[in-house]
C-alpha positions as a printed Julia matrix, in Angstrom:
232×3 Matrix{Float64}:
 -76.68  -5.76   5.82
 -75.17  -3.85   8.94
 -77.01  -0.77   8.7
 -75.23   0.8   11.92
 -71.97   0.66  10.13
 -72.99   2.82   7.32
 -71.82   5.9    8.98
 -68.29   4.67   9.37
 -67.61   3.39   5.8
 -64.55   4.6    4.32
 -62.8    5.05   1.07
 -59.96   2.63   1.67
 -60.97  -0.22  -0.49
 -61.96   1.75  -3.39
 -60.62   2.81  -7.02
 -61.14   6.44  -5.97
 -58.69   6.26  -3.18
 -56.21   4.2   -5.02
 -56.16   6.67  -7.99
 -56.17   9.67  -5.62
 -53.15   8.12  -3.78
 -51.36   7.18  -6.76
 -51.72  10.75  -8.28
 -50.1   12.39  -5.13
 -47.33   9.66  -4.77
 -46.39  10.38  -8.43
 -46.26  13.98  -7.96
 -44.16  13.38  -4.83
 -41.72  11.22  -6.68
 -41.42  13.95  -9.38
 -41.02  16.68  -6.86
 -38.22  14.99  -5.19
 -36.31  14.38  -8.32
 -36.75  18.31  -9.26
 -35.37  19.14  -5.71
 -38.56  20.66  -4.69
 -39.07  18.58  -1.54
 -36.93  19.39   1.68
 -34.47  16.55   1.82
 -34.4   16.3    5.57
 -38.24  15.5    5.56
 -38.3   12.88   2.81
 -37.68  10.15   5.25
 -40.77  11.12   7.28
 -42.86  11.27   4.18
 -41.68   7.75   2.94
 -42.54   6.5    6.53
 -46.26   8.05   6.28
 -46.9    6.98   2.65
 -45.95   3.33   3.62
 -49.32   3.34   5.28
 -51.72   2.46   2.5
 -54.46   4.55   4.02
 -52.34   7.7    4.07
 -50.82   9.97   1.25
 -49.09  13.08   1.91
 -49.85  16.18  -0.01
 -47.52  18.97   1.06
 -44.69  19.76   3.52
 -42.11  22.02   4.8
 -39.28  20.89   7.17
 -38.96  24.49   8.66
 -37.23  27.2    6.95
 -35.69  30.94   6.93
 -36.87  33.25   4.25
 -36.75  36.93   3.16
 -39.91  38.25   1.7
 -40.6   41.57  -0.44
 -44.08  42.98  -1.34
 -45.65  46.36  -2.59
 -48.26  46.21   0.27
 -48.96  43.97   3.45
 -50.36  40.68   2.35
 -49.99  41.1   -1.18
 -49.02  37.59  -2.33
 -49.95  37.89  -5.78
 -47.23  40.65  -6.64
 -44.95  39.92  -3.77
 -43.22  36.6   -2.52
 -40.06  35.06  -1.29
 -36.7   36.5   -2.36
 -34.8   33.86  -0.84
 -35.12  30.84   1.46
 -32.97  28.41   3.25
 -33.88  25.14   5.09
 -30.85  25.57   7.29
 -28.97  27.79   9.66
 -27.69  31.12   7.68
 -25.02  33.48   8.24
 -24.83  37.12   8.12
 -23.23  37.52   4.63
 -25.92  35.69   2.95
 -28.78  37.14   4.67
 -27.4   40.64   3.88
 -27.16  39.65   0.25
 -30.93  38.52   0.28
 -31.94  41.73   2.07
 -30.12  43.87  -0.54
 -31.83  41.93  -3.37
 -35.29  42.31  -1.7
 -34.8   46.12  -1.34
 -33.65  46.47  -4.96
 -36.97  45.17  -6.15
 -38.27  48.67  -4.97
 -40.97  46.92  -3.0
 -42.0   49.03   0.1
 -42.31  46.09   2.43
 -39.64  43.61   3.19
 -39.56  41.16   6.05
 -37.6   38.07   7.19
 -39.25  35.12   8.76
 -38.36  31.73  10.44
 -41.23  29.2    9.81
 -42.04  25.93  11.33
 -42.56  22.59  10.07
 -45.71  22.03   8.21
 -47.27  18.66   6.97
 -50.55  18.11   5.33
 -51.81  14.69   4.25
 -54.91  12.88   3.34
 -56.3    9.66   4.75
 -59.37   7.42   3.92
 -59.98   6.49   7.45
 -61.27   8.77  10.43
 -59.55   6.31  12.68
 -56.18   6.83  11.09
 -56.7   10.6   11.09
 -57.13  10.62  14.8
 -54.19   8.47  15.27
 -52.08  10.63  13.08
 -53.29  13.84  15.1
 -52.35  11.97  18.33
 -48.85  10.97  17.03
 -48.25  14.58  16.19
 -49.65  15.99  19.55
 -47.34  13.32  21.52
 -44.39  14.79  19.57
 -45.07  18.1   20.87
 -47.14  19.83  17.96
 -49.91  22.09  19.5
 -51.55  22.45  16.18
 -52.6   19.24  14.65
 -56.11  18.67  13.59
 -58.19  16.89  10.97
 -61.52  17.44   9.22
 -63.69  15.5    6.58
 -63.24  16.52   3.11
 -64.79  16.04  -0.06
 -65.66  12.36  -1.2
 -65.42  10.86   2.32
 -61.62  11.32   2.84
 -60.1   13.22   5.74
 -57.63  16.14   5.65
 -54.73  16.15   8.33
 -52.65  19.3    8.99
 -49.7   19.32  11.43
 -48.06  22.9   12.11
 -45.31  23.81  14.42
 -45.39  26.97  16.46
 -41.84  27.93  16.01
 -42.38  31.1   14.05
 -41.16  34.64  13.95
 -41.57  37.43  11.44
 -39.16  40.44  11.64
 -40.11  43.59   9.6
 -36.99  45.1    7.82
 -38.71  47.71   5.89
 -42.05  49.12   6.36
 -43.7   51.58   3.6
 -40.13  52.16   2.17
 -38.71  53.09   5.51
 -35.76  50.65   6.87
 -36.49  49.45  10.22
 -33.29  47.8   10.65
 -30.15  49.56   9.24
 -28.51  47.6    6.41
 -25.24  46.61   8.02
 -23.78  43.34   8.71
 -23.08  44.38  12.29
 -26.73  45.15  12.9
 -27.88  42.02  11.29
 -26.09  39.7   13.72
 -28.73  39.82  16.24
 -31.57  39.17  13.6
 -29.64  36.33  12.11
 -29.13  34.65  15.65
 -32.97  34.9   16.38
 -33.93  33.36  12.99
 -31.38  30.67  13.37
 -32.7   29.64  16.89
 -36.29  29.45  15.7
 -35.27  27.15  12.79
 -33.2   25.07  15.18
 -36.23  24.59  17.32
 -38.09  23.68  14.34
 -35.91  21.07  13.19
 -35.77  19.6   16.66
 -39.54  19.33  16.55
 -39.2   17.59  13.1
 -36.94  14.84  14.54
 -39.4   14.25  17.37
 -42.2   13.92  14.99
 -40.1   11.37  13.23
 -39.33   9.33  16.13
 -43.06   9.33  17.26
 -44.23   8.25  13.67
 -41.63   5.41  13.67
 -42.79   4.04  16.87
 -46.41   4.4   15.87
 -46.08   2.89  12.35
 -47.43  -0.63  13.11
 -50.25   0.83  14.85
 -51.06   3.12  11.89
 -50.85   0.11   9.45
 -53.01  -1.98  11.86
 -55.59   0.66  11.92
 -55.48   0.93   8.01
 -55.92  -2.69   7.79
 -59.04  -2.67   9.84
 -60.52   0.27   8.01
 -59.84  -1.65   4.72
 -61.37  -4.78   5.9
 -64.31  -2.98   7.47
 -64.91  -1.46   4.13
 -64.81  -4.78   2.25
 -67.23  -6.43   4.82
 -69.84  -3.76   4.36
 -69.53  -4.18   0.62
 -70.09  -8.08   0.95
 -73.05  -7.45   3.28
 -74.57  -5.15   0.7
 -74.82  -7.93  -1.82
């Protein structure tokens, strides 16, 4: 028995990992069917999930959104009024703001938000590789941590974000006119375009690294199987 290998054991050849992975994949298939997954990130999710040691859990390809809330940070009562995963025009932005103000909530803001991708892996080596791939694609915030039951949680987050207050305490910061909103729309679209560009870079990086990821996964699976055999 190789005692020194015990600290590096993985879930990759276990029923627990297979069950966890199947549950998330089934949910992903259902969410895609229901239109809950951004269409321009599905191919990236498919590529990552083709690695048996990886399962994606949540994602966003970047979006523009209008929010309303009764007080700052009140997510329980407030929330998204409208969101888009594409560039927007002034007319639809104006309509969304009008809807937000009609809620009578005193805080309304617009936001352009970056790519976010979360996943689990059963192997620390694979987690490190995924983070390295994300960093090579220009993602400053990419990290992993050990989660429960020996799996590893990986988060990849872009920095292309801006939040613009539109109404604070019931007082409108930006006049509600289409002419005044042009500059806001331009800024939001610029940030979203940057986020989508970063997403394309991540797709290319994953595509060129997929063979390495699968190889590392095979090593982790074989390593686990070898330890199990040595234990008996």
